[in-house]
C-alpha positions in Angstrom: -101.3 24.1 48.2 -102.2 26.8 45.4 -105.3 28.4 45.5 -106.4 26.6 42.2 -107.0 23.2 44.3 -108.7 24.8 47.0 -111.2 26.5 44.5 -111.4 23.9 41.7 -110.6 20.8 43.8 -108.1 19.2 41.8 -104.7 19.7 40.4 -104.0 21.4 37.0 -107.7 22.2 36.8 -109.0 23.1 33.1 -110.7 26.9 32.7 -112.8 26.9 29.8 -113.9 30.2 27.9 -117.7 30.4 27.4 -117.7 33.0 24.4 -120.9 34.6 24.2 -122.5 35.8 20.8 -122.6 39.5 20.0 -124.6 41.7 22.5 -126.9 45.0 22.2 -124.2 47.7 20.5 -121.6 45.4 19.1 -120.9 45.7 15.5 -122.0 42.2 14.9 -125.3 42.6 16.6 -128.1 42.5 14.3 -131.8 44.3 14.6 -133.2 41.0 14.3 -131.0 39.7 17.5 -132.2 38.9 20.9 -130.7 38.1 24.1 -133.0 35.3 24.7 -130.8 33.7 21.9 -127.8 34.7 23.3 -128.7 33.0 26.5 -130.1 30.2 24.8 -126.6 29.5 23.0 -124.6 30.2 26.1 -126.9 27.7 28.2 -126.0 25.1 25.7 -122.3 25.9 25.8 -122.4 25.7 29.9 -123.8 22.6 29.6 -121.5 20.8 27.1 -118.4 22.2 28.9 -119.5 21.2 32.3 -120.9 17.7 31.6 -117.6 17.2 29.3 -115.7 17.6 32.4 -114.1 21.0 32.7 -112.9 22.4 36.3 -113.9 26.2 35.5 -115.8 28.3 33.0 -114.7 31.9 32.0 -117.4 34.0 30.5 -116.1 36.3 28.0 -117.9 38.9 25.6 -115.5 37.3 22.8 -117.8 38.8 19.7 -117.7 42.1 21.1 -115.0 42.6 18.2 -113.8 45.2 17.7 -113.2 45.5 21.7 -113.3 48.6 23.5 -110.7 49.7 25.7 -113.2 51.4 27.9 -116.5 49.5 27.5 -120.0 51.0 26.7 -122.5 50.5 29.6 -124.5 48.2 28.0 -122.0 45.3 27.1 -121.3 44.5 31.1 -125.2 44.6 31.7 -125.9 42.5 29.1 -123.2 40.1 30.3 -124.8 40.2 33.8 -128.1 39.5 32.4 -127.2 36.7 30.9 -125.0 35.0 32.9 -127.8 36.2 35.5 -130.2 34.1 33.7 -128.0 31.1 34.1 -126.4 31.6 37.6 -128.6 28.5 38.6 -127.4 26.2 36.5 -123.4 26.7 36.8 -122.1 23.9 38.9 -118.3 24.7 38.5 -116.4 27.9 40.0 -116.8 30.7 37.5 -114.9 34.0 36.2 -115.7 37.0 33.9 -113.7 38.7 31.3 -115.0 41.9 29.8 -112.5 42.2 27.4 -109.8 44.6 27.0 -111.6 46.6 29.9 -110.1 45.9 33.5 -112.4 48.4 35.0 -115.5 46.9 33.6 -114.1 43.7 34.4 -114.0 44.5 38.1 -117.4 45.7 38.2 -119.1 42.5 36.4 -117.3 40.4 38.8 -119.3 42.3 41.7 -122.6 42.0 39.9 -122.4 38.3 39.3 -120.7 37.1 42.4 -117.7 35.8 40.1 -115.0 33.4 41.8 -112.2 35.2 39.5 -111.5 37.3 36.6 -109.2 37.5 33.8 -107.6 40.6 31.8 -105.3 43.2 30.9 -104.8 44.7 34.3 -101.4 46.3 34.0 -98.6 47.7 31.5 -98.7 49.8 28.4 -99.4 47.7 25.2 -99.7 48.4 21.3 -101.8 46.7 19.0 -104.7 46.6 16.6 -106.7 49.0 19.1 -104.1 51.7 19.2 -101.9 52.0 22.2 -103.5 51.5 25.4 -102.3 52.1 29.2 -103.6 50.3 32.3 -103.3 51.5 35.6 -103.7 48.8 38.0 -103.5 51.3 41.0 -107.3 52.0 40.3 -108.1 49.1 39.6 -106.8 47.5 43.0 -108.4 50.3 44.9 -111.9 49.7 42.9 -111.5 45.9 44.1 -111.2 47.1 47.7 -114.1 49.6 47.4 -116.4 46.6 46.0 -115.2 44.5 49.1 -113.7 41.9 46.6 -110.6 40.9 48.4 -111.6 37.2 47.9 -112.0 37.8 44.0 -109.1 36.0 42.2 -107.3 38.1 39.4 -105.3 36.3 36.8 -103.5 39.0 34.9 -102.7 38.4 31.0 -98.7 39.1 31.3 -98.4 39.1 27.5 -101.7 39.3 25.5 -101.7 37.7 22.4 -103.2 40.3 20.2 -101.1 43.1 21.3 -97.2 44.1 22.1 -95.9 45.3 25.4 -94.1 48.4 25.4 -92.0 47.4 28.3 -88.6 45.5 26.9 -87.9 43.9 30.2 -87.9 40.0 29.8 -91.2 38.6 30.6 -89.9 36.7 33.9 -88.7 39.9 35.6 -91.8 41.7 34.2 -94.1 39.4 36.1 -91.6 39.8 39.4 -92.5 43.4 39.7 -96.0 43.1 38.8 -96.1 40.4 41.7 -94.7 43.0 44.0 -96.8 45.5 43.3 -99.9 44.0 43.0 -99.9 40.5 43.9 -101.7 38.8 41.3 -103.6 35.4 41.8 -102.1 34.1 38.3 -100.2 35.0 35.2 -101.6 34.4 31.8 -98.9 33.3 29.5 -100.0 33.2 25.8 -98.3 32.9 22.4 -98.9 35.6 19.5 -102.3 34.5 18.3 -105.2 32.9 19.9 -105.2 29.1 19.4 -101.1 29.2 18.4 -98.8 27.3 20.6 -97.3 28.7 24.3 -93.8 28.4 24.5 -92.9 26.1 27.2 -90.0 27.3 28.2 -91.5 30.9 28.6 -93.5 29.5 30.9 -90.8 27.4 32.6 -89.0 30.8 33.2 -91.5 32.8 34.3 -92.9 30.0 37.0 -89.0 29.2 37.9 -88.4 33.2 39.0 -92.0 33.6 40.5 -93.1 30.0 42.2 -95.8 31.3 44.3 -97.9 32.5 41.9 -100.2 30.3 39.5 -99.0 30.1 36.2 -101.6 29.4 33.6 -101.4 28.6 29.5 -103.7 30.6 27.7 -103.5 29.4 24.3 -102.8 26.4 22.2 -104.3 23.8 24.6 -105.1 20.6 22.6 -105.7 17.0 23.3 -102.1 16.5 21.4 -100.4 19.6 23.6 -102.1 19.6 27.0 -99.6 16.9 28.5 -96.7 19.3 27.9 -98.4 22.2 28.5 -99.5 21.4 31.8 -95.8 20.3 32.9 -94.6 23.6 32.6 -97.8 25.4 34.0 -100.3 25.0 37.0 -103.9 25.1 35.3 -105.0 26.0 31.3 -107.4 28.4 29.8 -108.9 26.3 26.7 -111.6 28.0 24.3 -111.7 27.6 20.3 -110.5 23.6 20.4 -114.0 22.9 22.5 -116.0 24.4 19.6 -117.1 22.4 16.7 -114.7 21.5 14.6 -112.1 23.7 16.6 -113.5 26.7 15.1 -113.6 30.1 16.5 -116.5 31.7 14.1 -118.3 29.9 11.1 -118.4 31.6 7.4 -120.8 33.8 8.5 -118.5 35.2 10.9 -121.1 33.6 13.7 -119.9 32.1 17.0 -119.7 28.1 16.7 -121.1 26.1 19.3 -119.3 24.2 22.0 -118.7 20.3 21.2 -119.0 18.2 24.3 -117.3 15.2 22.4 -114.3 17.2 21.9 -114.6 18.7 25.6 -114.6 14.9 27.0 -111.3 14.3 24.7 -109.2 16.9 25.8 -110.3 15.9 29.7 -109.5 12.3 29.0 -106.0 13.5 28.8 -105.9 15.7 31.5 -107.3 12.7 34.1 -104.5 11.0 32.8 -102.0 13.6 33.6 -103.4 13.9 37.1 -103.3 10.0 37.7 -99.0 10.8 37.2 -99.0 13.4 39.4 
């Protein structure tokens, strides 16, 4: 049995992103903004996702654009404050993603007692934010220092917005990463948020590394989720669940979760599980 079945209580779990609004210090944070409003919006999304039937929640600072490689201290502090205010209302396993800063992600997980984390924890990548290097030896040691051995770590194996400097096939990169760091899950992405992940790519990674959970990280919709789950063990869904399937509105503001869209996708997932 895969650990995902034990944690989430189902086969092929659906983990939903919960995109937090801009936080203090972020370029999109305005003087008139307040953390009380961030919490109110996050509470709406949390209940829409849970009532819609998702199996897990992943809190992320999605609107901290552009993302910091070494995160300002105020960002994980604000994230912990928001999650702490919602903690008694969370009914499913949850994780955190302090985007682009693996160390901040580990620290945040310890502060809020998260079940899992997702992040770019290894490798060298280049993208809009420049060149960045992830030292998973330090991250693993910090995890040990914080007594987080039970924390499940989901590795971006090919982040959608950056290109790996390692020229090896993705399945080979996954195999060596597993040998050295034993990640709990590998998140496979397309080249942009919301784009369809190549199912053959996911299948190749899973075939070479059958013991590790493979997650479809982008492109999950009601018309694609059955095919995606055929070659993956779980899926992460974000933008589709939001009103109109939009990441942001015309004013660049975070769009709220639409419970009806959650229920629509989950209805397909329930049928998939019946056939397993």
